[in-house]
C-alpha positions in Angstrom: -0.3 -0.2 -0.4 1.4 3.2 -1.4 -1.0 5.7 -1.9 -4.3 7.2 -0.2 -6.8 9.3 -1.8 -8.6 10.3 2.0 -12.4 12.9 1.2 -14.5 13.2 4.4 -17.7 15.0 5.6 -17.3 13.8 9.2 -14.2 15.0 9.9 -13.7 12.5 13.0 -10.1 10.2 13.7 -9.9 11.4 10.1 -6.0 13.3 11.6 -5.1 10.6 13.8 -5.7 7.8 10.6 -3.7 9.6 8.3 -0.9 10.1 10.8 -1.1 6.7 11.2 -0.9 6.3 7.7 2.0 8.3 7.4 4.1 6.6 9.8 3.6 3.5 7.7 4.9 5.5 4.5 1.7 6.2 2.9 1.7 8.6 0.8 -1.8 11.2 1.1 -4.0 13.1 -1.3 -6.7 14.9 -0.2 -9.6 17.5 -1.1 -11.0 20.7 -0.2 -12.2 20.5 3.8 -10.1 17.8 4.7 -6.7 18.5 3.1 -7.1 21.5 5.0 -7.2 20.1 8.3 -4.8 17.7 7.4 -2.5 20.5 6.5 -3.5 22.5 9.7 -2.7 19.3 12.0 0.9 19.7 9.9 0.2 16.1 8.1 1.9 15.8 4.8 -0.9 16.0 2.1 -0.9 16.3 -2.1 -3.6 18.3 -3.1 -5.9 16.5 -5.5 -5.9 19.6 -8.1 -1.7 18.3 -7.5 -2.7 14.5 -8.5 -5.4 15.4 -11.6 -4.2 19.1 -13.2 -6.6 20.4 -12.9 -7.9 22.8 -10.1 -11.4 22.5 -7.7 -14.5 24.0 -9.7 -17.8 24.5 -9.7 -18.4 25.5 -6.2 -16.6 22.0 -5.9 -19.0 20.0 -7.7 -16.1 19.0 -9.8 -12.4 17.7 -8.2 -12.5 14.3 -7.8 -14.7 13.5 -11.4 -11.5 12.3 -13.1 -9.4 9.5 -15.2 -6.5 10.0 -13.0 -8.5 9.7 -9.9 -10.9 6.6 -11.3 -8.3 5.0 -13.2 -6.0 4.5 -9.9 -9.0 3.3 -8.6 -10.2 1.4 -11.4 -7.3 -0.2 -13.1 -6.4 -3.9 -12.4 -3.3 -4.2 -11.2 -2.2 -7.7 -13.3 -3.9 -6.8 -16.3 -1.8 -5.8 -19.0 -4.1 -3.3 -21.2 -4.7 -1.6 -17.5 -1.5 -1.3 -16.6 -0.6 -0.2 -20.5 -3.3 2.4 -20.2 -2.3 3.6 -16.4 1.5 4.4 -17.9 0.8 6.0 -21.3 -2.0 8.2 -19.1 0.6 8.7 -16.4 -2.1 7.3 -14.2 -0.9 6.4 -10.2 -2.3 3.6 -8.4 -4.8 4.3 -5.7 -4.9 1.7 -3.2 -6.8 3.1 0.0 -9.9 5.7 -0.6 -11.4 6.8 3.1 -14.4 8.4 1.6 -17.7 9.1 3.6 -20.8 11.1 2.2 -22.2 15.2 2.8 -24.5 15.0 4.9 -27.7 14.3 3.5 -29.9 13.1 5.7 -28.6 15.8 8.3 -29.2 18.3 5.8 -32.8 17.4 5.1 -33.5 17.1 9.3 -32.3 20.5 9.7 -35.2 22.0 7.5 -33.3 23.3 5.3 -34.9 24.3 2.3 -35.1 22.5 -1.8 -32.0 24.1 -3.0 -29.8 23.7 -0.3 -30.6 19.7 0.3 -29.8 19.2 -3.0 -26.3 20.8 -3.1 -25.6 18.1 0.0 -26.5 15.4 -2.3 -22.5 14.0 -2.9 -21.4 12.9 -6.7 -18.1 12.5 -6.5 -18.1 10.2 -2.8 -20.1 8.0 -4.0 -18.9 7.7 -7.2 -14.6 6.9 -5.6 -16.7 4.9 -3.2 -18.2 2.3 -6.3 -15.4 2.6 -8.0 -13.1 1.2 -5.2 -15.1 -1.4 -3.8 -15.5 -2.8 -7.3 -12.3 -3.3 -7.7 -11.8 -4.5 -4.1 -9.2 -7.5 -5.4 -6.5 -4.3 -4.9 -7.9 -1.2 -3.7 -9.2 -0.4 0.1 -12.3 1.2 0.6 -13.1 2.5 4.3 -16.5 4.9 4.5 -16.9 4.2 8.3 -14.8 6.0 10.9 -15.6 3.0 13.5 -12.7 1.2 11.0 -10.2 3.6 11.1 -8.2 1.3 14.0 -8.5 -1.8 12.4 -7.5 -0.7 9.3 -4.8 0.5 10.8 -4.1 -2.5 12.3 -3.9 -4.8 9.8 -1.8 -2.4 7.7 1.0 -2.6 10.3 1.0 -6.0 10.9 -0.1 -7.4 7.8 2.0 -4.3 5.2 -1.7 -4.2 3.5 -4.7 -4.8 4.0 -5.7 -8.5 3.1 -8.4 -10.0 0.9 -11.2 -11.1 3.3 -11.0 -7.8 5.2 -11.3 -5.6 1.4 -14.2 -7.9 0.2 -15.9 -7.1 3.9 -15.7 -3.3 3.1 -16.6 -3.1 0.2 -19.9 -5.3 0.9 -20.3 -2.0 3.9 -19.5 0.4 1.0 -22.3 -0.3 -1.4 -24.9 -0.6 1.7 -23.6 2.6 2.4 -24.4 3.7 -0.8 -27.7 2.3 -1.5 -28.7 3.3 1.7 -27.9 6.8 0.9 -29.8 7.1 -2.3 -32.0 5.3 -0.9 -32.7 8.7 1.4 -32.7 10.6 -2.1 -34.9 9.0 -3.5 -37.2 8.6 -0.8 -36.9 12.6 0.3 -37.7 13.4 -3.7 -40.8 10.8 -3.2 -42.1 12.9 -0.2 -41.5 16.0 -1.3 -43.1 15.7 -5.3 -45.7 13.8 -3.1 -44.6 11.3 -5.3 -45.5 8.4 -3.4 -45.8 5.8 -5.8 -42.9 6.2 -7.8 -41.8 3.7 -10.2 -38.4 2.0 -7.7 -38.6 2.4 -3.8 -36.1 1.5 -1.2 -35.3 1.4 2.2 -32.8 1.4 4.6 -31.2 1.5 8.1 -27.9 1.3 9.9 -26.9 -1.7 12.2 -28.0 -1.0 15.8 -27.6 -4.3 17.2 -27.7 -8.4 16.1 -29.8 -10.3 18.7 -29.5 -13.9 20.0 -32.8 -14.5 17.7 -35.7 -13.6 15.9 -39.0 -14.0 16.8 -38.0 -17.5 17.4 -34.9 -19.6 18.2 -34.4 -20.9 14.8 -34.6 -17.2 13.1 -31.7 -14.6 12.8 -32.3 -10.8 13.7 -31.2 -7.7 13.6 -31.7 -4.2 14.8 -31.6 -0.8 12.0 -32.2 2.3 12.7 -33.5 4.3 9.7 -31.7 7.6 10.9 -35.4 9.8 11.6 -35.4 11.2 14.9 -39.0 10.8 16.0 -39.2 9.3 20.3 -39.5 5.8 20.3 -37.7 2.6 20.8 -34.5 3.5 18.6 -34.4 6.7 20.0 -34.3 5.8 23.6 -31.8 5.5 25.8 -31.4 1.7 27.7 -30.6 2.9 31.5 -30.1 -0.3 32.4 -30.9 -4.5 32.3 -30.0 -7.4 29.3 -30.1 -6.6 25.9 -33.3 -6.1 23.8 -34.7 -9.1 22.1 -36.3 -8.6 18.7 -39.6 -9.4 20.6 -38.9 -6.8 23.0 -38.3 -4.3 21.0 -41.5 -5.1 19.0 -43.7 -4.9 21.7 -42.2 -2.0 23.5 -42.9 -0.6 20.2 -46.3 -0.9 20.3 -46.9 0.2 24.0 -44.8 3.3 23.4 -47.0 4.6 20.2 -50.4 3.7 22.2 -49.1 5.8 25.2 -48.1 8.6 23.2 -51.7 9.1 22.2 -52.8 10.3 25.2 -51.5 13.8 26.0 -49.3 14.1 29.5 -51.2 17.3 30.4 -54.7 16.0 30.4 -53.8 13.1 32.2 -51.4 10.1 33.3 -51.5 7.3 31.0 -49.9 3.8 31.5 -49.9 0.8 28.8 -48.9 -2.5 29.3 -48.7 -4.9 26.2 -48.5 -8.7 25.5 -47.2 -9.6 22.2 -48.0 -6.4 20.4 -51.8 -6.4 21.9 -52.7 -4.2 24.8 -53.9 -6.3 27.4 -55.0 -2.9 29.9 -55.0 0.7 29.5 -55.8 2.9 32.2 -56.1 7.2 32.5 -55.6 8.6 36.2 -54.8 11.7 37.8 -51.1 10.3 38.3 -49.7 7.4 36.8 -49.7 5.4 40.0 -53.6 5.4 39.6 -53.2 4.9 35.8 -51.0 1.8 36.4 -53.8 0.1 39.0 -56.7 1.0 36.2 -54.2 -1.1 33.6 -53.9 -3.6 35.4 -57.0 -4.1 36.3 -58.3 -5.1 33.1 -56.0 -8.6 32.7 -53.8 -9.3 35.5 -52.4 -12.3 34.3 -51.6 -11.5 30.5 -49.8 -8.6 32.2 -46.9 -10.7 33.6 -44.1 -10.9 31.9 -45.3 -7.9 29.5 -43.9 -4.6 28.5 -45.5 -1.4 30.5 -45.6 2.4 28.5 -46.0 5.7 30.8 -46.5 8.9 29.4 -44.9 10.7 32.3 -42.0 10.7 34.2 -41.6 7.9 36.3 -42.3 8.4 40.1 -41.1 6.2 42.8 -44.7 5.6 44.0 -45.3 3.8 40.5 -41.8 2.1 40.6 -43.1 0.3 43.3 -45.9 -0.9 42.1 -44.5 -1.9 38.3 -41.9 -4.2 40.5 -44.1 -6.0 41.9 -45.5 -7.6 38.8 -42.4 -9.2 36.8 -42.2 -6.9 33.5 -39.3 -7.0 30.5 -39.2 -3.7 29.9 -40.4 -0.6 31.0 -40.6 2.4 29.1 -41.2 6.5 29.4 -40.1 9.5 28.5 -38.0 10.1 31.8 -38.0 8.8 35.4 -37.2 10.7 39.1 -33.6 9.5 40.7 -35.7 7.6 43.4 -37.6 5.5 40.4 -33.9 4.8 39.3 -33.2 3.5 42.6 -36.0 1.3 42.9 -35.4 -0.5 39.0 -31.7 -0.6 40.1 -33.2 -3.8 42.3 -33.9 -5.7 39.4 -31.6 -5.8 37.1 -32.5 -7.8 34.9 -35.0 -5.1 34.3 -34.6 -3.2 31.0 -35.8 0.3 31.3 -35.7 2.8 28.5 -35.7 6.6 28.5 -36.9 8.6 25.4 -37.0 11.8 26.6 -40.0 12.8 24.7 -43.5 11.3 23.8 -43.4 9.6 19.8 -45.0 12.6 17.9 -48.7 10.6 16.9 -49.0 13.0 14.4 -45.8 12.5 12.0 -45.9 11.2 8.4 -44.4 8.4 7.5 -44.3 5.3 5.9 -44.7 1.3 7.4 -43.1 -1.7 5.4 -44.1 -4.5 5.5 -42.5 -7.8 3.7 -44.1 -10.5 1.8 -43.5 -13.4 -0.6 -41.5 -11.8 -3.5 -42.1 -8.2 -2.6 -42.9 -5.5 0.1 -45.9 -3.8 1.5 -45.6 -0.2 1.8 -47.9 2.3 3.2 -48.6 5.5 5.2 -48.4 5.6 9.0 -52.0 5.8 10.5 -51.3 9.1 12.3 -55.4 9.7 12.4 -57.6 9.6 15.6 -60.6 9.6 17.1 -59.9 12.9 17.6 -59.4 13.6 13.7 -63.2 12.4 13.3 -66.4 14.2 12.9 -68.2 12.0 15.2 -72.1 11.4 14.7 -74.9 10.3 17.1 -76.6 8.2 14.7 -79.0 6.3 17.7 -82.3 7.8 19.1 -80.2 8.0 22.3 -77.2 10.4 22.7 -74.0 9.2 24.9 -73.6 10.5 28.3 -70.6 13.3 28.8 -68.6 9.9 30.7 -69.6 7.9 27.9 -68.6 10.2 24.9 -65.4 10.2 27.3 -64.8 6.4 27.3 -65.9 6.3 24.0 -62.8 8.1 22.6 -60.6 6.2 25.3 -62.1 2.9 23.8 -61.7 4.0 20.1 -57.9 5.5 20.9 -56.8 1.8 22.5 -58.6 -0.2 19.0 -56.5 1.5 16.7 -53.3 -0.4 18.1 -55.3 -3.3 18.7 -54.9 -6.4 16.0 -58.4 -6.8 14.5 -61.0 -8.0 14.9 -60.6 -5.7 18.0 -63.3 -5.1 20.4 -62.8 -2.8 23.5 -65.1 -2.4 26.7 -63.5 0.6 28.4 -64.9 2.1 32.0 -64.1 5.1 33.6 -60.7 6.1 32.1 -59.3 2.7 31.4 -59.8 -0.3 29.5 -62.0 -3.6 31.5 -61.6 -5.5 28.6 -60.0 -6.2 25.4 -61.1 -8.6 22.2 -57.9 -9.1 19.8 -56.9 -10.7 16.9 -60.1 -12.6 16.1 -61.3 -14.0 12.7 -64.8 -13.1 13.7 -66.2 -9.5 15.2 -68.5 -11.6 17.6 -65.6 -13.5 19.1 -63.5 -10.4 20.1 -67.0 -8.8 21.8 -67.1 -12.9 24.1 -63.6 -12.8 24.6 -62.8 -9.7 25.5 -66.5 -10.1 28.0 -65.2 -13.5 29.6 -61.5 -11.8 30.3 -63.6 -9.3 32.0 -65.1 -12.4 34.3 -61.9 -13.4 35.4 -60.6 -10.0 35.5 -63.8 -9.5 38.4 -62.9 -12.5 40.0 -59.4 -11.6 40.7 -60.6 -8.1 41.8 -63.8 -10.1 44.5 -65.9 -8.5 42.2 -69.2 -10.3 41.0 -70.2 -10.5 37.6 -67.7 -8.7 35.0 -65.9 -5.7 34.2 -67.9 -4.9 31.0 -70.7 -4.2 33.0 -72.4 -0.7 32.0 -68.9 0.3 30.2 -68.9 1.4 26.4 -67.4 -0.4 24.0 -65.4 0.9 20.5 -65.1 -1.3 17.3 -62.1 -0.7 15.2 -64.0 -1.5 12.0 -67.8 -1.4 11.4 -69.9 -4.5 12.8 -71.3 -6.4 9.5 -73.9 -7.8 11.4 -75.6 -6.9 14.5 -74.8 -9.5 16.1 -71.4 -8.5 17.2 -73.3 -5.3 18.9 -75.8 -7.7 20.6 -72.8 -9.1 22.2 -71.5 -6.3 23.2 -74.7 -5.3 25.2 -75.0 -8.8 26.6 -71.3 -8.1 27.8 -73.3 -4.9 29.5 -72.1 -1.9 27.0 -74.3 1.4 27.4 -72.9 2.7 24.7 -70.6 1.8 21.4 -68.2 3.5 18.9 -67.1 2.2 15.5 -66.8 3.6 12.1 -69.7 2.7 10.0 -70.4 2.1 6.7 -72.0 -1.2 6.5 -74.1 -2.1 4.0 -76.1 -3.5 7.3 -75.7 0.1 9.2 -79.5 0.2 9.6 -80.2 -2.5 11.2 -76.8 -2.3 14.0 -78.4 0.9 14.2 -82.1 -0.3 15.4 -80.6 -2.9 17.3 -79.2 -0.1 18.9 -82.2 1.5 19.5 -84.2 -1.6 20.8 -81.5 -1.5 23.5 -81.5 2.0 24.2 -78.0 2.5 24.0 -76.0 5.5 22.0 -74.0 4.7 18.8 -71.4 6.8 17.6 -70.2 6.9 13.9 -66.3 8.3 13.7 -66.5 7.7 9.4 -62.7 6.4 10.1 -61.4 2.8 10.6 -58.1 1.0 12.1 -57.2 -2.2 11.4 -53.8 -3.3 12.2 -53.1 -6.3 11.0 
């Protein structure tokens, strides 16, 4: 290894890395800001203009797009025709390329205008990366400062980089440029409101390789997409074992749900098991909200995920640790609460610094055989609906408040979803059934079990309200809810049998509200 070309936007660690290369007798060539930094650090470096014979021009847009750069990268060293061309055109080999790219994603996040974002699309960087990576049989490409130390160690110990390492670095380089182009294309799709572009790609950066996926025989990893929306990806893990695939999936579901409730209005707690809520409660404080959430299904709460919408205090912390819990996620926690959780070494505690922005736009992606299903995030709720009372009886103020809570929870329950709520908490949840009637009945049955645990006669669903994530196709589902004790119902409406369902509600003397908005969650 004789010559290296350094051109980086992220300059962390580059000076020390460059010194290490020089110490190994490697000549450095550099561009613009990188060259200036190296010169300030008194590290010997050749300006790219000396190599190409052309100055940087067009505001730096053209500097490395030159045959003496790409010829030095792409020349096959044991090919006589390539060697002859390099001699004739005085092209010197470049053995190492160190490039990271213009901060495109960061520029977008800053809220920069269209033209500024366009100027932060790197052209020369990706071109050099791809050239070097293609010719990895002879050239080493480094795109990540985290690789600097390993590269220096191998150069020192082996007087170069071995082929196995060059292959891995080349693979990483192509993945990096693919992710970069993905960010650019998705930005264009957003600003041009062209969601159905002919080609779409989605990318992320590896954050964690897990022991396994949903099941022990499955490989799994967690990739972050670079967005700054509060949630599992942005949270600080304060304590506990590494998160598993299922932990992350369930914790995300819990935090998305609890973020629907504004802490200015009430404290809220959601307990999640297998991506479905088994209890949601609102209260004057978190301790009250937790008690309500736990009461809905104390059996299923064992080994669950607890999400809270406010800072965890000492009172609620004491309650949470009384039940075996896998993960706790909240915006923050008091020192007293942290001290309580420290006693449970395996308990995973995530602090996010805020709630998820439930109104933010974005995409969800699901793989299917041969492709991907892509849709916009479901960022609407009952608060965005024009509610219409369709029965003779109007819901009371208390019923309407509980109806809205039930409707919000229903959005986060696997379809078919039926949610009973009373006094600011869920009292029965039916999830993921093929029949809406079955969901209504299962929720009622489980509410009987919960009532028995509290030594209450009957079912918790008595005098509750009920929400359905989609319309009732027949009156039977509604009748099951009425049998469970529901006095008011909220549903999207829109069935060809709405009149039949409304008539059944009127006959039973209950109130019914249509939202006009469905929330399937498969």
